[in-house]
N, C-alpha and C positions, 0 to 999 in steps of 0.2 A: 479576459478581465468582465467579463459577463456574469461569471460563477461572481469574481472578485465583488464584480454590484448590488450584483443579488447580494451576499451577505451584509453589505454595509444598509443596504436602505427595507430589508424585512427578510427580520434571521430564523424567524418561524419557517416562510417559504422557501427560504434555502434552505434551510434541515429534509423538510418533509423533497425537492428538488431535490438534493443531493442525495438522497438516499434509496430515490426512484432509480440513478443512474445505471447500466448496466453490469456496472461491475459487482455494486453492492443491492441491485436488487433484490428479495427473497430472504437478505442476509439478514440477523441482527443486529437492528439502529440498534447504539448506547443510550443508555437516556443521561445527560449530562445539562449542565444549570448553563440558563441560556449566556453568552459571553457579556461581555462588558463593552462597551463602543469602543475600548483602548484596545482585549483584544481582535473585537469585528475586524481593528482597523491594521494589525497583527498578519490577525491568517491572509488579510488577500492582501494582505503586502508579500507573503509566502503560498498565497494561487501565483498569483501573479510572475515573479521571479522564481519561485523554487521548487514550477508544474516540469512533469513531462514534458510540453513542449517548448521550456527555456532552457535546456542545457541539452548537449550531443544524444546520437544512437545509446542509451546505456552497452549491451550488447560488444558493442564498438569499440569502448572505450576500455570494456573488461579484460580484451584479447591479450592488450601486451601487459596485462598484472602482474605482475611476484609476487601479489596477494592472496592466501587462502581465504576462500570467498561461495558463499553457500549463498541460496535464494530456495529461500523456500513459501511454498505456494499451495492453497486449499486448492483438492484435485475436484472441487465444481465449477474456480474461480476459470470457466471456457478463458474467456481474454487470456488471462496470464498462462493459462501452461500451455495451449499456445504459442505464446510469446518465449516462453521456455525452451525451447527447441533454439531461438535464435542467439541464446549463450552460448557461450565457447568451452571445449567438452572440458576446461579446468573450473567453471566452477561447477560446484554440486549443488542438483538439485535434488530438494523436499520434497514432496507430494503427499500436506498434512489430509491424512481420509475424513472424510465428514466434518469436511467448512468449502464454507466459500474466500470472498474475497478477505474478508474479517474474520483469521485464521486465528489472532488473542482472544474474540470473545464465542467464536462455534468451538474451539479447542485449546484450550491454550496449557494442557498435560500436554498433545502428542507436540505441540509447537516448543513449550520449555525441554521434553528431551531431542527435536532436535536440535537447538541450539546448545546442551549439556555434551550430544555428539561430538558437537561441531568444535567447541571449546574443550573439549580432554581431545583431538583431534589435533586439534592448532594451538597448543600454548601460547 
C-alpha cells in the first residue's frame, strides 16, 4: 500500500524510487510518459490487489498444473534466479544472458527466441 500511496501522491518520486528497488537497480528504466491521474489510480489498484503478496505462493500453485509453463529470467537478476529453484520440475526455466529484471528491455531478441521456441514446443 505504501507504493500505491506514493504513486498517487508524487509520480516523479514514485518512478525514481521504483527504479531503485533491488531487482530493478542498475537496469535500464523505460522512458514513459507520466500517467494521467486515472491511470495512476488503476496502477495503484494493481499494486494493492495484484502484487506478489496478494496471491498464493506461485511455485506451490503451479505444482499440480497440467499446462506447459515456462519462466524467463534474466541471468543477472539474483533474486529471481534464486527463486527459480523453487519452481516444480515441470516448469521450464530459461535464463536470458546479459539481462536483469527487465528482460524485454535488456535483451529482447533472446526473449523473443525463448518465447518462439516455447510456443513451437507447445502448440
